[in-house]
N, CA, C and O atoms as CSV, one atom per row, in Angstrom:
chain,resi,resn,atom,element,x,y,z
A,1,UNK,N,N,-31.052,92.946,-63.369
A,1,UNK,CA,C,-31.207,92.489,-61.959
A,1,UNK,C,C,-29.654,91.777,-61.145
A,1,UNK,O,O,-29.012,90.784,-61.485
A,2,UNK,N,N,-29.526,92.299,-60.515
A,2,UNK,CA,C,-28.098,91.775,-59.584
A,2,UNK,C,C,-28.792,90.669,-58.968
A,2,UNK,O,O,-29.921,90.747,-58.483
A,3,UNK,N,N,-27.931,89.438,-59.017
A,3,UNK,CA,C,-27.982,88.329,-58.480
A,3,UNK,C,C,-27.893,88.017,-56.739
A,3,UNK,O,O,-28.135,86.976,-56.127
A,4,UNK,N,N,-27.504,89.184,-56.308
A,4,UNK,CA,C,-27.089,89.282,-54.941
A,4,UNK,C,C,-28.431,89.821,-54.023
A,4,UNK,O,O,-28.495,89.823,-52.794
A,5,UNK,N,N,-29.320,90.207,-54.834
A,5,UNK,CA,C,-30.755,90.777,-54.396
A,5,UNK,C,C,-31.698,89.761,-53.907
A,5,UNK,O,O,-31.941,88.783,-54.614
A,6,UNK,N,N,-32.275,89.917,-52.704
A,6,UNK,CA,C,-33.378,89.103,-52.126
A,6,UNK,C,C,-34.692,89.339,-52.716
A,6,UNK,O,O,-35.288,90.416,-52.742
A,7,UNK,N,N,-35.021,88.391,-53.114
A,7,UNK,CA,C,-36.554,88.570,-53.874
A,7,UNK,C,C,-37.555,88.828,-52.710
A,7,UNK,O,O,-37.300,88.600,-51.527
A,8,UNK,N,N,-38.617,89.286,-53.142
A,8,UNK,CA,C,-39.824,89.932,-52.243
A,8,UNK,C,C,-40.523,88.324,-51.743
A,8,UNK,O,O,-41.149,88.289,-50.684
A,9,UNK,N,N,-40.395,87.320,-52.396
A,9,UNK,CA,C,-40.798,86.157,-51.945
A,9,UNK,C,C,-39.985,85.757,-50.937
A,9,UNK,O,O,-40.613,85.064,-50.137
A,10,UNK,N,N,-38.961,85.893,-50.675
A,10,UNK,CA,C,-37.986,85.465,-49.908
A,10,UNK,C,C,-38.158,86.408,-48.719
A,10,UNK,O,O,-38.223,85.947,-47.579
A,11,UNK,N,N,-38.233,87.738,-48.964
A,11,UNK,CA,C,-38.621,88.875,-47.855
A,11,UNK,C,C,-39.653,88.503,-46.870
A,11,UNK,O,O,-39.565,88.607,-45.646
A,12,UNK,N,N,-40.801,87.984,-47.674
A,12,UNK,CA,C,-42.243,87.775,-47.410
A,12,UNK,C,C,-41.993,86.505,-46.498
A,12,UNK,O,O,-42.576,86.668,-45.427
A,13,UNK,N,N,-41.341,85.329,-46.557
A,13,UNK,CA,C,-40.992,84.288,-45.763
A,13,UNK,C,C,-40.376,84.554,-44.721
A,13,UNK,O,O,-40.733,83.983,-43.691
A,14,UNK,N,N,-39.442,85.351,-44.688
A,14,UNK,CA,C,-39.020,85.934,-43.435
A,14,UNK,C,C,-39.859,86.534,-42.414
A,14,UNK,O,O,-39.903,86.263,-41.214
A,15,UNK,N,N,-40.472,87.333,-43.034
A,15,UNK,CA,C,-41.256,88.206,-42.656
A,15,UNK,C,C,-42.503,87.517,-41.918
A,15,UNK,O,O,-42.998,88.040,-40.920
A,16,UNK,N,N,-42.910,86.501,-42.376
A,16,UNK,CA,C,-44.013,85.523,-41.777
A,16,UNK,C,C,-43.761,84.984,-40.643
A,16,UNK,O,O,-44.478,84.892,-39.647
A,17,UNK,N,N,-42.282,84.486,-40.909
A,17,UNK,CA,C,-41.596,83.566,-39.490
A,17,UNK,C,C,-41.474,84.564,-38.586
A,17,UNK,O,O,-41.862,84.164,-37.489
A,18,UNK,N,N,-41.036,85.901,-38.556
A,18,UNK,CA,C,-40.918,86.606,-37.594
A,18,UNK,C,C,-42.371,87.302,-37.047
A,18,UNK,O,O,-42.408,87.816,-35.929
A,19,UNK,N,N,-43.595,87.272,-37.957
A,19,UNK,CA,C,-44.766,87.616,-37.563
A,19,UNK,C,C,-45.194,86.674,-36.022
A,19,UNK,O,O,-45.474,87.088,-34.897
A,20,UNK,N,N,-45.122,85.682,-36.415
A,20,UNK,CA,C,-45.534,84.862,-35.022
A,20,UNK,C,C,-44.896,85.069,-33.875
A,20,UNK,O,O,-45.566,85.273,-32.862
A,21,UNK,N,N,-43.582,85.056,-33.825
A,21,UNK,CA,C,-42.816,85.635,-32.346
A,21,UNK,C,C,-43.185,86.747,-32.170
A,21,UNK,O,O,-43.409,86.848,-30.964
A,22,UNK,N,N,-43.484,88.094,-32.898
A,22,UNK,CA,C,-43.868,89.389,-32.794
A,22,UNK,C,C,-45.668,89.186,-31.852
A,22,UNK,O,O,-45.959,89.751,-30.798
A,23,UNK,N,N,-46.288,88.540,-32.396
A,23,UNK,CA,C,-47.739,88.329,-31.979
A,23,UNK,C,C,-47.669,88.194,-30.273
A,23,UNK,O,O,-48.283,88.780,-29.382
A,24,UNK,N,N,-46.532,87.042,-30.260
A,24,UNK,CA,C,-46.051,86.455,-28.806
A,24,UNK,C,C,-45.828,87.667,-28.056
A,24,UNK,O,O,-46.653,87.998,-27.204
A,25,UNK,N,N,-44.846,88.335,-28.270
A,25,UNK,CA,C,-44.266,89.315,-27.413
A,25,UNK,C,C,-44.991,90.527,-27.227
A,25,UNK,O,O,-44.759,91.333,-26.326
A,26,UNK,N,N,-46.075,90.662,-28.297
A,26,UNK,CA,C,-46.847,92.072,-28.223
A,26,UNK,C,C,-47.980,91.709,-27.512
A,26,UNK,O,O,-48.595,92.660,-27.029
A,27,UNK,N,N,-48.462,90.520,-27.298
A,27,UNK,CA,C,-49.482,90.302,-26.220
A,27,UNK,C,C,-48.914,90.093,-24.779
A,27,UNK,O,O,-49.633,90.222,-23.789
A,28,UNK,N,N,-47.671,89.784,-24.712
A,28,UNK,CA,C,-47.199,89.905,-23.294
A,28,UNK,C,C,-46.664,91.011,-22.968
A,28,UNK,O,O,-46.856,91.378,-21.809
A,29,UNK,N,N,-45.930,91.780,-23.766
A,29,UNK,CA,C,-45.483,93.178,-23.700
A,29,UNK,C,C,-46.588,94.158,-23.286
A,29,UNK,O,O,-46.440,94.938,-22.345
A,30,UNK,N,N,-47.852,94.077,-24.130
A,30,UNK,CA,C,-48.794,94.953,-24.053
A,30,UNK,C,C,-50.112,94.937,-23.179
A,30,UNK,O,O,-50.826,95.898,-22.895
A,31,UNK,N,N,-50.257,93.625,-22.826
A,31,UNK,CA,C,-51.155,93.031,-22.060
A,31,UNK,C,C,-51.248,92.223,-20.627
A,31,UNK,O,O,-52.260,91.886,-20.013
A,32,UNK,N,N,-50.055,92.052,-20.343
A,32,UNK,CA,C,-49.788,91.058,-19.491
A,32,UNK,C,C,-49.841,91.680,-17.958
A,32,UNK,O,O,-50.467,91.112,-17.063
A,33,UNK,N,N,-49.163,92.826,-17.774
A,33,UNK,CA,C,-49.303,93.578,-16.765
A,33,UNK,C,C,-50.717,94.092,-16.410
A,33,UNK,O,O,-51.149,93.990,-15.262
A,34,UNK,N,N,-51.342,94.580,-17.294
A,34,UNK,CA,C,-52.478,94.944,-17.299
A,34,UNK,C,C,-53.887,93.669,-16.577
A,34,UNK,O,O,-54.876,93.779,-15.852
A,35,UNK,N,N,-53.153,92.503,-17.351
A,35,UNK,CA,C,-54.103,91.526,-17.255
A,35,UNK,C,C,-53.596,90.885,-15.496
A,35,UNK,O,O,-54.416,90.351,-14.749
A,36,UNK,N,N,-52.692,91.014,-15.269
A,36,UNK,CA,C,-52.232,90.450,-13.754
A,36,UNK,C,C,-52.615,91.420,-12.821
A,36,UNK,O,O,-52.855,90.923,-11.721
A,37,UNK,N,N,-52.789,92.943,-12.898
A,37,UNK,CA,C,-53.232,93.635,-12.159
A,37,UNK,C,C,-54.624,93.796,-12.078
A,37,UNK,O,O,-55.078,93.973,-10.947
A,38,UNK,N,N,-55.388,93.774,-13.012
A,38,UNK,CA,C,-56.958,94.332,-13.345
A,38,UNK,C,C,-57.807,93.318,-13.133
A,38,UNK,O,O,-58.845,93.408,-12.478
A,39,UNK,N,N,-57.273,92.045,-13.834
A,39,UNK,CA,C,-57.975,90.675,-13.937
A,39,UNK,C,C,-57.665,89.848,-12.846
A,39,UNK,O,O,-58.491,89.828,-11.934
A,40,UNK,N,N,-56.736,89.216,-12.750
A,40,UNK,CA,C,-56.167,88.779,-11.793
A,40,UNK,C,C,-56.367,88.904,-10.300
A,40,UNK,O,O,-56.799,88.088,-9.485
A,41,UNK,N,N,-55.791,90.558,-10.116
A,41,UNK,CA,C,-56.074,90.952,-9.184
A,41,UNK,C,C,-54.900,91.150,-8.188
A,41,UNK,O,O,-55.160,91.537,-7.049
A,42,UNK,N,N,-53.742,90.926,-8.528
A,42,UNK,CA,C,-52.441,91.180,-7.833
A,42,UNK,C,C,-52.135,92.518,-7.823
A,42,UNK,O,O,-52.747,93.333,-8.514
A,43,UNK,N,N,-51.034,92.860,-6.929
A,43,UNK,CA,C,-50.716,94.399,-6.928
A,43,UNK,C,C,-49.447,94.683,-8.052
A,43,UNK,O,O,-48.530,93.884,-8.246
A,44,UNK,N,N,-49.561,95.632,-8.552
A,44,UNK,CA,C,-48.634,96.032,-9.231
A,44,UNK,C,C,-47.191,95.930,-8.863
A,44,UNK,O,O,-46.426,95.816,-9.821
A,45,UNK,N,N,-46.782,95.943,-7.936
A,45,UNK,CA,C,-45.425,95.617,-6.925
A,45,UNK,C,C,-45.095,93.984,-7.489
A,45,UNK,O,O,-44.149,93.505,-8.115
A,46,UNK,N,N,-46.375,93.402,-6.930
A,46,UNK,CA,C,-46.061,91.758,-7.375
A,46,UNK,C,C,-45.682,91.342,-8.871
A,46,UNK,O,O,-44.810,90.612,-9.342
A,47,UNK,N,N,-46.874,92.243,-9.508
A,47,UNK,CA,C,-46.582,92.080,-11.030
A,47,UNK,C,C,-45.310,92.362,-11.579
A,47,UNK,O,O,-44.701,91.649,-12.376
A,48,UNK,N,N,-44.930,93.491,-11.083
A,48,UNK,CA,C,-43.566,93.772,-11.450
A,48,UNK,C,C,-42.170,92.880,-10.913
A,48,UNK,O,O,-41.040,92.845,-11.400
A,49,UNK,N,N,-42.594,92.365,-10.022
A,49,UNK,CA,C,-41.839,91.243,-9.457
A,49,UNK,C,C,-41.609,90.138,-10.506
A,49,UNK,O,O,-40.585,89.612,-10.941
A,50,UNK,N,N,-43.020,89.958,-10.777
A,50,UNK,CA,C,-43.023,88.446,-11.893
A,50,UNK,C,C,-42.117,89.133,-13.073
A,50,UNK,O,O,-41.055,88.510,-13.071
A,51,UNK,N,N,-42.089,89.947,-13.879
A,51,UNK,CA,C,-41.631,90.654,-14.696
A,51,UNK,C,C,-40.120,90.506,-14.528
A,51,UNK,O,O,-39.430,89.952,-15.384
A,52,UNK,N,N,-39.549,91.100,-13.216
A,52,UNK,CA,C,-37.881,91.109,-12.793
A,52,UNK,C,C,-37.769,89.679,-12.837
A,52,UNK,O,O,-37.046,89.283,-13.751
A,53,UNK,N,N,-38.274,88.793,-12.113
A,53,UNK,CA,C,-37.610,87.650,-11.639
A,53,UNK,C,C,-37.684,86.717,-12.946
A,53,UNK,O,O,-36.887,85.786,-13.068
A,54,UNK,N,N,-38.784,87.023,-14.046
A,54,UNK,CA,C,-38.407,86.289,-15.520
A,54,UNK,C,C,-37.206,86.658,-16.294
A,54,UNK,O,O,-36.542,85.868,-16.964
A,55,UNK,N,N,-36.944,88.108,-16.130
A,55,UNK,CA,C,-35.896,88.830,-16.959
A,55,UNK,C,C,-34.328,88.263,-16.000
A,55,UNK,O,O,-33.273,87.976,-16.567
A,56,UNK,N,N,-34.492,88.224,-14.858
A,56,UNK,CA,C,-33.237,87.728,-14.113
A,56,UNK,C,C,-33.033,86.056,-14.497
A,56,UNK,O,O,-31.925,85.553,-14.681
A,57,UNK,N,N,-34.020,85.487,-14.559
A,57,UNK,CA,C,-34.135,83.967,-15.120
A,57,UNK,C,C,-33.600,83.843,-16.532
A,57,UNK,O,O,-32.806,82.968,-16.878
A,58,UNK,N,N,-34.024,84.654,-17.212
A,58,UNK,CA,C,-33.572,84.710,-18.734
A,58,UNK,C,C,-31.707,85.285,-18.921
A,58,UNK,O,O,-30.895,84.933,-19.777
A,59,UNK,N,N,-31.555,86.106,-17.941
A,59,UNK,CA,C,-30.071,86.644,-18.115
A,59,UNK,C,C,-28.878,85.681,-17.613
A,59,UNK,O,O,-27.685,85.767,-17.905
A,60,UNK,N,N,-29.605,84.611,-16.665
A,60,UNK,CA,C,-29.014,83.512,-16.249
A,60,UNK,C,C,-28.866,82.030,-17.463
A,60,UNK,O,O,-27.948,81.273,-17.776
A,61,UNK,N,N,-29.960,82.145,-17.762
A,61,UNK,CA,C,-29.914,80.974,-18.742
A,61,UNK,C,C,-29.909,80.869,-20.502
A,61,UNK,O,O,-29.870,79.939,-21.307
A,62,UNK,N,N,-29.979,82.554,-20.601
A,62,UNK,CA,C,-29.395,82.747,-21.949
A,62,UNK,C,C,-27.864,82.157,-22.692
A,62,UNK,O,O,-27.723,81.501,-23.724
A,63,UNK,N,N,-26.824,82.678,-21.719
A,63,UNK,CA,C,-25.694,82.337,-21.841
A,63,UNK,C,C,-25.660,80.669,-22.210
A,63,UNK,O,O,-25.243,80.240,-23.286
A,64,UNK,N,N,-26.101,79.947,-21.273
A,64,UNK,CA,C,-26.191,78.732,-21.323
A,64,UNK,C,C,-26.912,78.067,-22.585
A,64,UNK,O,O,-26.364,77.129,-23.163
A,65,UNK,N,N,-28.272,78.615,-23.048
A,65,UNK,CA,C,-28.656,78.212,-24.118
A,65,UNK,C,C,-28.145,78.381,-25.490
A,65,UNK,O,O,-28.448,77.729,-26.489
A,66,UNK,N,N,-27.212,79.491,-25.362
A,66,UNK,CA,C,-26.487,79.999,-26.564
A,66,UNK,C,C,-24.990,78.985,-26.928
A,66,UNK,O,O,-24.398,78.677,-27.962
A,67,UNK,N,N,-24.807,78.702,-25.475
A,67,UNK,CA,C,-23.734,77.748,-25.731
A,67,UNK,C,C,-24.327,76.504,-26.202
A,67,UNK,O,O,-23.910,76.089,-27.283
A,68,UNK,N,N,-25.396,75.700,-25.478
A,68,UNK,CA,C,-25.708,74.672,-26.155
A,68,UNK,C,C,-26.312,74.807,-27.744
A,68,UNK,O,O,-26.172,73.904,-28.570
A,69,UNK,N,N,-26.849,75.799,-27.963
A,69,UNK,CA,C,-27.407,75.775,-29.541
A,69,UNK,C,C,-26.134,75.816,-30.403
A,69,UNK,O,O,-25.996,75.237,-31.480
A,70,UNK,N,N,-25.101,76.684,-29.695
A,70,UNK,CA,C,-23.878,76.644,-30.702
A,70,UNK,C,C,-23.406,75.275,-31.192
A,70,UNK,O,O,-23.057,75.084,-32.357
A,71,UNK,N,N,-23.411,74.291,-30.203
A,71,UNK,CA,C,-23.169,73.058,-30.328
A,71,UNK,C,C,-23.805,72.024,-30.702
A,71,UNK,O,O,-23.170,70.993,-30.923
A,72,UNK,N,N,-24.887,72.056,-30.823
A,72,UNK,CA,C,-26.080,71.062,-31.409
A,72,UNK,C,C,-25.882,70.838,-32.948
A,72,UNK,O,O,-25.954,71.730,-33.793
A,73,UNK,N,N,-25.631,69.554,-33.180
A,73,UNK,CA,C,-25.551,69.131,-34.488
A,73,UNK,C,C,-26.623,68.467,-34.700
A,73,UNK,O,O,-26.780,67.559,-33.885
A,74,UNK,N,N,-27.546,68.579,-35.597
A,74,UNK,CA,C,-28.413,67.434,-35.904
A,74,UNK,C,C,-28.538,67.631,-37.448
A,74,UNK,O,O,-27.902,68.502,-38.041
A,75,UNK,N,N,-29.513,66.650,-38.144
A,75,UNK,CA,C,-29.807,66.652,-39.588
A,75,UNK,C,C,-30.544,67.984,-39.544
A,75,UNK,O,O,-30.312,68.556,-40.609
A,76,UNK,N,N,-31.172,68.570,-38.924
A,76,UNK,CA,C,-32.188,69.653,-39.231
A,76,UNK,C,C,-31.213,71.225,-38.897
A,76,UNK,O,O,-31.713,72.324,-39.137
A,77,UNK,N,N,-30.112,71.105,-38.453
A,77,UNK,CA,C,-29.202,72.093,-38.141
A,77,UNK,C,C,-28.982,72.240,-36.977
A,77,UNK,O,O,-29.434,71.458,-36.141
A,78,UNK,N,N,-28.172,73.373,-36.642
A,78,UNK,CA,C,-27.696,73.862,-34.982
A,78,UNK,C,C,-29.057,74.362,-34.515
A,78,UNK,O,O,-29.501,73.735,-33.553
A,79,UNK,N,N,-29.713,75.215,-34.917
A,79,UNK,CA,C,-31.047,76.027,-34.205
A,79,UNK,C,C,-32.415,75.514,-34.402
A,79,UNK,O,O,-33.340,75.481,-33.591
A,80,UNK,N,N,-32.372,75.096,-35.702
A,80,UNK,CA,C,-33.954,74.686,-36.198
A,80,UNK,C,C,-34.708,73.775,-35.054
A,80,UNK,O,O,-35.891,73.922,-34.748
A,81,UNK,N,N,-33.782,72.770,-34.453
A,81,UNK,CA,C,-34.626,71.612,-33.784
A,81,UNK,C,C,-35.248,72.716,-32.762
A,81,UNK,O,O,-36.479,72.703,-32.757
A,82,UNK,N,N,-34.539,73.830,-31.750
A,82,UNK,CA,C,-35.198,74.097,-31.068
A,82,UNK,C,C,-36.348,75.239,-31.287
A,82,UNK,O,O,-37.131,75.606,-30.411
A,83,UNK,N,N,-36.292,75.771,-32.747
A,83,UNK,CA,C,-37.334,76.653,-32.946
A,83,UNK,C,C,-38.351,75.784,-33.327
A,83,UNK,O,O,-39.478,76.155,-33.000
A,84,UNK,N,N,-38.250,74.539,-34.035
A,84,UNK,CA,C,-39.399,73.403,-34.369
A,84,UNK,C,C,-39.918,72.906,-33.097
A,84,UNK,O,O,-41.100,73.111,-32.823
A,85,UNK,N,N,-39.098,72.226,-32.233
A,85,UNK,CA,C,-39.741,71.465,-30.822
A,85,UNK,C,C,-40.480,72.699,-30.083
A,85,UNK,O,O,-41.599,72.531,-29.599
A,86,UNK,N,N,-39.743,74.086,-30.002
A,86,UNK,CA,C,-40.237,74.760,-28.961
A,86,UNK,C,C,-41.225,75.753,-29.417
A,86,UNK,O,O,-41.271,76.824,-28.811
A,87,UNK,N,N,-42.177,75.498,-30.602
A,87,UNK,CA,C,-43.128,76.326,-30.718
A,87,UNK,C,C,-44.346,75.642,-30.032
A,87,UNK,O,O,-45.158,76.426,-29.542
A,88,UNK,N,N,-44.571,74.515,-29.933
A,88,UNK,CA,C,-45.632,73.955,-29.131
A,88,UNK,C,C,-45.588,74.442,-27.663
A,88,UNK,O,O,-46.592,75.008,-27.230
A,89,UNK,N,N,-44.704,74.303,-26.999
A,89,UNK,CA,C,-44.518,74.680,-25.220
A,89,UNK,C,C,-44.742,76.260,-25.527
A,89,UNK,O,O,-45.477,76.933,-24.804
A,90,UNK,N,N,-44.192,76.703,-26.432
A,90,UNK,CA,C,-44.430,78.311,-26.326
A,90,UNK,C,C,-45.948,78.728,-26.498
A,90,UNK,O,O,-46.423,79.761,-26.027
A,91,UNK,N,N,-46.581,77.874,-27.166
A,91,UNK,CA,C,-48.294,78.248,-27.162
A,91,UNK,C,C,-48.753,77.785,-26.045
A,91,UNK,O,O,-49.758,78.377,-25.652
A,92,UNK,N,N,-48.339,76.843,-25.315
A,92,UNK,CA,C,-48.758,76.341,-24.171
A,92,UNK,C,C,-48.529,77.209,-22.892
A,92,UNK,O,O,-49.317,77.188,-21.947
A,93,UNK,N,N,-47.479,77.921,-22.923
A,93,UNK,CA,C,-46.889,79.148,-22.068
A,93,UNK,C,C,-47.900,80.382,-22.186
A,93,UNK,O,O,-48.368,81.061,-21.272
A,94,UNK,N,N,-48.089,80.473,-23.445
A,94,UNK,CA,C,-48.539,81.594,-23.734
A,94,UNK,C,C,-50.083,81.612,-23.190
A,94,UNK,O,O,-50.638,82.623,-22.758
A,95,UNK,N,N,-50.625,80.431,-23.277
A,95,UNK,CA,C,-51.960,80.133,-22.682
A,95,UNK,C,C,-51.900,80.388,-21.097
A,95,UNK,O,O,-52.498,81.299,-20.525
A,96,UNK,N,N,-51.099,79.455,-20.499
A,96,UNK,CA,C,-50.860,79.685,-18.982
A,96,UNK,C,C,-50.736,81.096,-18.686
A,96,UNK,O,O,-51.312,81.518,-17.683
A,97,UNK,N,N,-50.031,81.929,-19.452
A,97,UNK,CA,C,-49.561,83.307,-18.810
A,97,UNK,C,C,-51.028,84.296,-18.940
A,97,UNK,O,O,-51.113,85.448,-18.514
A,98,UNK,N,N,-52.088,83.556,-19.610
A,98,UNK,CA,C,-53.335,84.620,-19.296
A,98,UNK,C,C,-54.489,83.534,-18.681
A,98,UNK,O,O,-55.683,83.713,-18.921
A,99,UNK,N,N,-54.110,82.629,-18.034
A,99,UNK,CA,C,-55.263,81.805,-17.211
A,99,UNK,C,C,-55.323,82.344,-15.904
A,99,UNK,O,O,-54.328,82.719,-15.286
A,100,UNK,N,N,-56.354,82.380,-15.527
A,100,UNK,CA,C,-56.359,82.798,-13.975
A,100,UNK,C,C,-56.382,81.637,-13.052
A,100,UNK,O,O,-57.349,80.887,-13.183
A,101,UNK,N,N,-55.738,81.421,-12.386
A,101,UNK,CA,C,-55.575,80.174,-11.291
A,101,UNK,C,C,-56.505,80.301,-10.096
A,101,UNK,O,O,-56.853,81.368,-9.591
A,102,UNK,N,N,-56.875,79.055,-9.696
A,102,UNK,CA,C,-57.939,79.339,-8.302
A,102,UNK,C,C,-57.173,79.654,-7.049
A,102,UNK,O,O,-57.547,79.020,-6.062
A,103,UNK,N,N,-56.300,80.394,-6.896
A,103,UNK,CA,C,-55.340,80.560,-6.050
A,103,UNK,C,C,-55.389,81.870,-5.383
A,103,UNK,O,O,-56.030,82.729,-5.989
A,104,UNK,N,N,-54.836,82.221,-4.233
A,104,UNK,CA,C,-55.060,83.757,-3.516
A,104,UNK,C,C,-53.408,83.857,-3.076
A,104,UNK,O,O,-52.605,82.929,-2.975
A,105,UNK,N,N,-53.199,85.292,-2.854
A,105,UNK,CA,C,-52.166,85.312,-1.937
A,105,UNK,C,C,-50.855,85.078,-2.581
A,105,UNK,O,O,-50.604,85.065,-3.786
A,106,UNK,N,N,-50.094,84.902,-1.614
A,106,UNK,CA,C,-48.546,83.867,-2.015
A,106,UNK,C,C,-48.506,82.662,-2.830
A,106,UNK,O,O,-47.495,82.330,-3.450
A,107,UNK,N,N,-49.621,81.987,-2.835
A,107,UNK,CA,C,-49.835,81.211,-3.995
A,107,UNK,C,C,-49.941,81.417,-5.297
A,107,UNK,O,O,-49.292,80.787,-6.132
A,108,UNK,N,N,-50.888,82.446,-5.595
A,108,UNK,CA,C,-51.306,82.981,-6.723
A,108,UNK,C,C,-49.689,83.359,-7.201
A,108,UNK,O,O,-49.079,82.786,-8.104
A,109,UNK,N,N,-49.196,84.424,-6.390
A,109,UNK,CA,C,-47.952,85.029,-6.681
A,109,UNK,C,C,-46.866,83.833,-7.622
A,109,UNK,O,O,-46.525,83.915,-8.802
A,110,UNK,N,N,-46.526,82.797,-6.638
A,110,UNK,CA,C,-45.842,81.871,-6.845
A,110,UNK,C,C,-46.284,81.024,-8.328
A,110,UNK,O,O,-45.513,80.631,-9.203
A,111,UNK,N,N,-47.565,80.914,-8.284
A,111,UNK,CA,C,-47.944,80.101,-9.523
A,111,UNK,C,C,-47.587,80.846,-10.643
A,111,UNK,O,O,-46.872,80.369,-11.524
A,112,UNK,N,N,-48.287,82.649,-10.699
A,112,UNK,CA,C,-47.891,83.263,-11.849
A,112,UNK,C,C,-46.668,83.221,-12.468
A,112,UNK,O,O,-46.596,83.211,-13.697
A,113,UNK,N,N,-45.293,83.184,-11.470
A,113,UNK,CA,C,-44.123,83.454,-11.450
A,113,UNK,C,C,-43.430,82.275,-11.921
A,113,UNK,O,O,-42.618,82.219,-12.845
A,114,UNK,N,N,-43.865,81.294,-11.145
A,114,UNK,CA,C,-43.086,79.576,-11.946
A,114,UNK,C,C,-43.640,79.000,-12.744
A,114,UNK,O,O,-42.826,78.794,-13.644
A,115,UNK,N,N,-44.390,78.669,-12.943
A,115,UNK,CA,C,-45.124,77.949,-13.875
A,115,UNK,C,C,-45.003,78.694,-15.305
A,115,UNK,O,O,-44.008,78.632,-16.028
A,116,UNK,N,N,-46.095,79.352,-15.564
A,116,UNK,CA,C,-45.848,80.017,-16.754
A,116,UNK,C,C,-44.404,80.690,-17.107
A,116,UNK,O,O,-43.791,80.458,-18.149
A,117,UNK,N,N,-43.949,81.580,-16.048
A,117,UNK,CA,C,-42.689,82.386,-16.469
A,117,UNK,C,C,-41.726,81.490,-16.756
A,117,UNK,O,O,-41.189,81.629,-17.855
A,118,UNK,N,N,-41.312,80.488,-15.973
A,118,UNK,CA,C,-40.431,79.452,-16.309
A,118,UNK,C,C,-40.375,78.691,-17.785
A,118,UNK,O,O,-39.377,78.495,-18.479
A,119,UNK,N,N,-41.724,78.331,-18.044
A,119,UNK,CA,C,-42.122,77.459,-19.141
A,119,UNK,C,C,-41.525,78.704,-20.418
A,119,UNK,O,O,-40.669,78.470,-21.271
A,120,UNK,N,N,-42.259,80.005,-20.219
A,120,UNK,CA,C,-42.056,80.898,-21.278
A,120,UNK,C,C,-40.785,81.291,-21.594
A,120,UNK,O,O,-40.409,81.545,-22.738
A,121,UNK,N,N,-39.818,81.369,-20.165
A,121,UNK,CA,C,-38.729,81.984,-20.590
A,121,UNK,C,C,-37.653,80.652,-21.028
A,121,UNK,O,O,-36.540,80.875,-21.503
A,122,UNK,N,N,-38.111,79.439,-20.817
A,122,UNK,CA,C,-37.076,78.417,-21.397
A,122,UNK,C,C,-37.638,78.483,-22.884
A,122,UNK,O,O,-36.871,78.446,-23.846
A,123,UNK,N,N,-38.670,78.558,-22.985
A,123,UNK,CA,C,-39.080,78.344,-24.582
A,123,UNK,C,C,-38.421,79.488,-25.881
A,123,UNK,O,O,-37.949,79.338,-27.008
A,124,UNK,N,N,-38.751,80.822,-24.842
A,124,UNK,CA,C,-38.135,81.850,-25.590
A,124,UNK,C,C,-36.683,81.704,-25.569
A,124,UNK,O,O,-36.129,82.304,-26.489
A,125,UNK,N,N,-36.091,81.216,-24.955
A,125,UNK,CA,C,-34.536,80.990,-25.041
A,125,UNK,C,C,-34.327,80.100,-26.070
A,125,UNK,O,O,-33.260,80.242,-26.667
A,126,UNK,N,N,-35.261,78.979,-26.537
A,126,UNK,CA,C,-34.911,78.228,-27.684
A,126,UNK,C,C,-35.329,79.025,-28.914
A,126,UNK,O,O,-34.713,78.917,-29.975
A,127,UNK,N,N,-36.573,79.971,-28.734
A,127,UNK,CA,C,-36.993,80.393,-29.970
A,127,UNK,C,C,-36.085,81.598,-30.605
A,127,UNK,O,O,-36.144,81.839,-31.811
A,128,UNK,N,N,-35.237,82.346,-29.712
A,128,UNK,CA,C,-34.565,83.150,-29.874
A,128,UNK,C,C,-33.316,82.835,-30.672
A,128,UNK,O,O,-32.725,83.723,-31.287
A,129,UNK,N,N,-32.898,81.530,-30.664
A,129,UNK,CA,C,-31.867,81.378,-31.019
A,129,UNK,C,C,-31.899,80.713,-32.328
A,129,UNK,O,O,-30.848,80.445,-32.910
């Protein structure tokens, strides 16, 4: 056996770590637009704007987060503190994304866009690194 080969145990460990973030992304990617339009009751146009603004926010903040993460020096390493401490806010943002707030109209749009999306984008930035 070649000493450079990765064991199945190590492969499974990496796969389990990636499985959690895939569950998050699958829930958001597959169900969130349906939830916003059919359950919450906003128009598809506003639901699309929520996604678009979230992606734009991500495009602005990702380079900053990369800069910050590359220069972080802790006992845990460069990226591990962001993953470790970002997991709880990520779970909370997931709950907020699928909560129906008691608002209507523009207040509902602003709530769905600002609170859960900004928390989610900030946490996703830290988890991605």
